[in-house]
Each structure stands twice: as structure tokens, then as C-alpha cells.
N, C-alpha and C positions, 0 to 999 in steps of 0.2 A: 663521530660529531659532537660538538657543543649542544647539550639539551636545550633545547626552547620549546616555547608555546605550541600547543596541539594546532592551531591558525598559521604559524609561521612553515610548521614541517608540512599540512597539508597541501599550502599553499607551492611549493615545491616540489611535493609528489604530483601536482596536476600538469608539471614540467616533464614529467620522465616519458611521456609519449605522445606523440603529435595528435593522435585522435582520443576522443572521450570513451567512446565505444569503438572497441575492435574482438570482436567475441572469438576467442581459442580460451583453451586451459593449460597453455604450454607455460608459458610466463608465471603462472598460478603452480603451478607443480615445480619449478625450478625457486622460485623462493621460499614455497613450503618446505622440500628440502633441505634449504639452507638454513632453515630456522627450526628444523627439528623435527618437522612433519607432527605442527600441535593439533590436526585434523584427527591426527589417530587417537587423540585422547579427551576430547569432548565427553560431557554427558552424553546420555542418551537423545539424539536427534530426531527432531519434527521437521523437514523437508517442506516447502510450502512453495508452489508456482500457480501461475493461472493468471489472465489477465486483468480481471474486476475482483477484488474483496479479498485479496492476499493480507493485506494488512489488518482489516478490521477480523479475519478470520483466526489472524495470528494474535491478534489481542485480546479475543475470545478464549481460545486455547490457555493462553496466559491466563487469564483470568478465573479461569476453572482449575489449571494444576494450581497454581496459589491459592483457591478454596480449599482444595484439597491437603492444602499444608503443604504442595512439592515448592520446591525454588527453581527459578527456570534464569537461563540465558536468555537472550532474544536480539537478534539483529536483521534490522530492519532498512529500509530506504526509498526514497530519499529522504535526507532529513528535512524538516520545516525552519526551524530557527538556530538550531545549535547541532554540530556532526556529531555531538553526544551522543542524540535523540538515537543512532543508529546501534547502538550498544548499551545493551543493560545487560549485568553483571548480578545475577541472581537475584534480580528482581529491580535493581536499582539502576539507574544512568552510571554511566564511567566517570570517574571523577577526572577531571583535569590531569592531574601529576598520573593517574594509572593510564588512561588515552595520551599523553605525550610520551610517555614511555615505550608503550608497544609501538608507538607510530615510530620513534627516534629508531628504535633496533630494526623495525623494518625495513627501514631507509637503509641502514646502514648495512643490512644484509641484503639489498638486493643489489647493492654495489655501482648505483648508476644505472643499472640496464634497463632496455624499454618494459615499462609497464604500466597499465593505465591505473588510473586515481582509483577507480571501483575495486579494480584487483589487488591491489597493493593493500588497500584500507579493509577488506575482507580478509586479508591474512591477517591485518593487524586485531579483528575483531575476532577470529579462531585462536591467533595466539592468548589475547587475554579471556577468552573461553576456557582452554586448555589448563591456563593456571588458577581458575577458580572453581570452589566447590559447588556445584549445583546438582541438582535431579534430572534437569531436560537441556536441552538446548534447542531455542526454535530458530531457523534459518530460512528467513525470508529470499526468494531469488530477486536478484536484481531486473535482470530483463531475460527474457524466453525460459532456460533450464538448461538444455542439454550442453552447451559453452558456457554456462554463467558461470562466475568464478565461486559460487557456493556450491556446486555441483563437485565436490571432492571426497562425499562421505560415502565411502562402498557400504554401509550396513546400516542404515536410518533405522530407528523402531518402524517408522510409519512418514510414509510421504503423502501430501494433499495436492490434490489441482482445483484450483478454484475455478469458476467460469471462463473460459474462453472464447474471447473476441476478436475482431480485426484490430490488430493498432503495434506499431512499429515494424512495417512491412517491410522497409528497406534494409532491416535486418533479420528478420525472422519468415518472411517471405509473404508470397501475396494472394495466398487463399488458406479459408480457415483452420485446412486441413494441413498444410506446413505449418500453421503456427502449430498447430496443437501437436505435429511431430517434435517439436521444440520445446514446447512443455513437459512433454513426455519425456523427455529425455534424464528429468529427476527418477524415474521410476528404477528400480532397483530388483536382482533377481530375488525372488522368495520373498522380499518385503511389500506389507499390505498396502494398498494405496485408496486413500478416500477422495472421492470425485464428485466434485458440486455437479449442478447442472449445466448441461451441455448441449447443445445444437448435435445435430445426429454426425455430421460431416469431422466434428472434434471428437466425439463418444468413439467413434469407427476407429480414429487411428491409435487413442487411449487404450483401448481394447485391445486391440491389434500388439499393441507394444507391451501390454503386460501380458498379454498370452504367449508371445516370442519370450516374455524372460521371468516364467512362471510368476509372477507376482498376483496373488488375491487382490481383487478389485471390490471396493464397497461404494456403490452408485446410488445417487441420489435415483429417487424413482424406482429402484431395484432392490436395494439393498437396507435404504433407510429413507425415511419420509418425514416433512415437516408443512405445517402449515400452521396459520390463527386459527382459533375457536372461540368464540366466547369473549375475547379479550385475554386470550391464553397463548403461549407457546405451544403447540404438542407435536412430540418427537416420537417417531416410531422407527423401530427396528426389530431384527429377527428375534433378539431377547427382549422385548418388550416396548411398554411405552411409558412417556412422561411428560406430565401436565406440568408445566412451568410460566414464569412469568415471560411478559414481551419483551424483548432485546431494549436494554437502554440505549442502544445505538438505533437510530433512527430510521426508518424507511423500509418497504418491501424486501427490498434486496439483503436486508440485514438477516432476513429470517433465512435464508439459503446459505449466509454465512453462517448462522448459528447452527443449523444442523451439520454443516461439515464439521464446525467444532465440537458439538457434542459427539461425533460420530468419530473421531480422534479420542475422544474423552474414554467413551464406552470401548473403545479398541482396547486402550490403557487400561481397562477397569478400574477407572476414578469412582466415586461415589456420587451420590444426590449433592453433599455441598459443594462437589466439583460444576457438575450440572447448572444449578441454578446460580453460582458464582460468573459459570459464561455468558449468562443473558443479562444480567442486572450490574456486575461490576467491571465488564470491560471500557477502556476509553480509548478513543482513537481521534487526537484532534483533527480539525478540517473536514471530516466526514461528517456534512451537515450538522456542524457545530452551532451552538446558540451563542453569541458573542453578548456577555453579560457587564463585562468591565472594561476599562480602559478609555484611551481619548475618543478611540471612535465614536464609543457608547457616549461618553461623555458629550460630543459634539451632538449627538442628534438622539437626546435622553428618550424620546417619545417614539422613534422608531424601534422596530423590529430586525435586530442584524444574524445575518445567517452567514456561516463561511463554510465552504464546500469545495475540495480540492478535485473532483472528478474532472477528466479533460476529454477522454471519450466517448464514441457514439453511444456504449452502453451505459456510460455514467450519465449521460445526457438524460435518456429514458429514463432509470431508477430515478433520477433527481426529477423529472419532470412527475413520474407517481409518486413521490413522496408530497410534491408541493399541490398536486390535485388532491390530496386527502386531508392539508392543514387547513384550519378554517380559513372561508374566504375572507380574503384582503387585497388589497392593490400589492401587486408584488413587482418590484426594479431590481433588474443584475445590473451588477458592474464586474465588469467580465475584460480578462486577458489572458491571452492563449499565446501558445509556441506554435512555429511555423511547422515544425513535424506532426500536428492532429490535426484530424477531419474536421475543422471548426463547422462547418454545416453539418454533417453528420451530429455534433454534439448539440448544436444549437436547432436543429428543426425540431425533436419533439418538447423543447423548451417555450418554442414560440406561442403557445397556447396556453401556457401557465404566467406569463409573465405581459406586464403593458408598455417598460419599455429597458431598453440597454444602452447600458453606457458604457463603451471600449475603452481600455485601456493598452501604453505599449507597459510590457513588466519589467519593472525598473530591474536593470543589473545584467538581464538577460541577454546576450549575442541573440540567440533564437528565438525571442518575442516575435509574434505577429503584432504590425503596427496598429495600434488603436484604427485607424482609417479602414484596415483592412480586414479587422474583427466587425468592424461597424458596418462594412459593405457585405459583410456575409449575415450578419443580423435581416441586412434590411431585405436578402433574397428570399428570406425564408418567413418575409411580412412579420419580422420583428423592430418597430421602430427603433432605431437607434442615434444616439450622439456620441461623441469621444469628449474625454476630459485628460488633463497632465496627470492628475492624481486620483488614489481613492477618496481623500478628505474633498476632494474637489468635487469628484462625482456626488458624494452624499451631501453635500452643501445643495446642490442642483435640485437632488431629490426631494430631499425634506424641504427643501423652501417651497414646494408644491404642495408637497403630501408629509405634514411632520410625524405623523404615525405609519407612513409605509412600511411593509415588509421589505428590505433589503437584503439582497443575496449576493455576495461576492464569492466569484467562483471561476472556474475557467482553467486552473493548473495549480500544482502544488507549489511551482514556485512561488504566483503570487499570494497564495495562503501563507508562506513562509514567511515573507514581506508583511503579511498582516498581523502575523502572531509575535513578530520581532518587533515593530512598530508599535502594536498597541497592547503590549507590555502583559 
């Protein structure tokens, strides 16, 4: 086919399967074989699964490796503003020509057969990684783990399982144990697995899987510990203690993410430069990100604007904990969520930290929860709520009454992506 822009090819890829999500590895193996099995030619792989904290943990590992002078490929999803964010080649976002070329090649090699968007684009990322020199490859699972399109690496250097909680029940199971079993599907025979804080039900499944496969575990609370002390991050494992600066990513939950990242870096025998860079130089947009420039900031120059893409009950709790620790200030939420999420579970812990919620329908998302439905859910948890057509409209209404308000735009990575695109 004639080479075109990445957007055109990505749009065509959306039509290759009737479902957005259809968990199996058969189609991935077929296409990888047609491409010459690029997954066999990757730099050492660090494979990351979990419900919460995958992206932040990956960002800290990447910052640490780069702080130690190592180059890294990185794969993450979903993207926020542009698809290119999903693929970093040796530290840099993939260029438009390079992305177009690998997408075009994968589309042609697939020959029009059924394959989901995530599967074929994951194959494209693996192809790009195999053709570019780097020291490490960081692969973030898209959904679950066992049947995720990234789970094609036979012998990763290390695997990571961040905290597991209830999410995506329609695909992964209706209990924490079932969901943990899917996440534990990335564990490989003999390959060490770093395990973040887990509830007992999830940890039991992870430990059973690792024992069956002979995979050594390094578990939070058993093999490594992390906490805050006197304004510093203290990390300790069986090799010793490290006294480090606080994570530059905000929130108490970022301590556990930093701990997992440090456990990976310690396992890989990286030095002090790596450990400090991991906690001070990581960047992960739409995770309690302060907006400081752009049209929305210009519209409300006295307000304090924040953006967060967390969208499940655990994310709501982490966000509420962070808000409680910020300097006291009236806080107003602008919120849009998807139908597939537990809106009540997300909003319940936040109700005590906000004065109001303005609900939106997420622009361009067929699966959006309507503004009226989100507002109704907020009222059920005793959070005063109204609706608005746009973020700008909501911001105007809030700041007319309180020009210096703290405004938190939240509820979905898809809403966050819209904000980052529009706010430039």
C-alpha cells in the first residue's frame, strides 16, 4: 500500500476487528511471525503489569536507567495527546516517519486479517524496538497480563507487578484473586518479579504463580521497604538502605511506585545516580499534574489548576489522600468518566475533599458516562454537583464565584488527553 500519515493508517487499523478488546495471543503470534519475530531481538525487557501505578513506575525506572547512562525503549498506553507517546525509541518519542513506516509494514504484513488495534500497534512497537539500539526495553501491559499483546517475551530481565485492585471486571474477572491471576500471567520461569503492595488475596495468587514457575519474588513489606522520614524517601532491602529525595511525582502512592522502581534498579545493579534520578527526574503527565501554561490557565489566571487521569476506586482514594495533604483551599472538581468505570467507588473518597463537582461528557468518546449520570453519582456520595458542556464553561462558572479556587480536572485519561491537546 502507499505510505501515508500515521493517523490514516491508525484509523484503518481500528477497522480490522469488530471489538476494541478481545483478549487472546493467537493473532499477535501470527503477525509477529509474519514480521520475522522481532520480539526475539529486543534489548533486555522489563515487563510491568498491575492495576495502578504501572505508568508512574515505568517512568521512574526509565528515569533511573537514563540517570545511570543507559538508553531505554519504552512502551505505554493509552496515549494522551498523540499516539507517538506510546513508543519511545532510545529515550525519544518515535518520529512521524518512523511510526508511519512500522505501521505501514505491520498493516501490510497482517494482510487484512482480524486483529485488534492494540495488538497490531503493539507489534509495530516491538518491530521499532528491535531495529533500534538501546540498553533496555520497558513494556507496560495494556490490560491484564496473561493474554495481553505485550506478553510475548519468553525471558525478560525482570517483571514487575504494581498494586492490583478491582478494575476491568468484564475482561479480567469479578474477584481480586481472578484479576491478580491475569496480572501474574507475565511471571516467567526463573525470572525475578518485583511485587508492589498487595492485598492478601492478590498476593496469595501471585506467590502461588511464582512458586509454580520457580520465579524468585521481591515483595514489598518482605524483601523491600519504603517510607517517608523527615522529608526524605527511605528505601531498604537486604543489600542496605538508601536515603533519597522525595519523589517529584506527587502523592503518597508514588512512594510505593518509587519503591518498586528502586527494587528493579537495585536488582539490575544500577548505582546511586540511578536511584536519585528515578525519584527526582521522572515525568508522567496527567498524574496530579499542575497546569501552568495554556488557554485554560489564561482563562483563570488566579486559580490553581490540576489535571489527573486516575479513574478507579484506588485512584480516587490516592487522589483524596493527596488533596488532604495540600494546603487548605476550596477545591472544585471538573469530572468526566467512562461507563466502564466504578464512578461511585472513585468519587466516594473524594467527596470529603471537594466543595463541588461539575460533570462533563467526555468529548468524542462513545463510552462516556453522560454528564447527568456523573452528576447523579456525585450527589449520591453527598458531593454537590452540576453539569457543563465544556471544561472551559465549567471553569468559568467555578472561578466567577471563587477566582482563586483549586480546580481539579479528573476522572479519565481520555478527558486528560483532551485537556492536554486543547491546552497546548
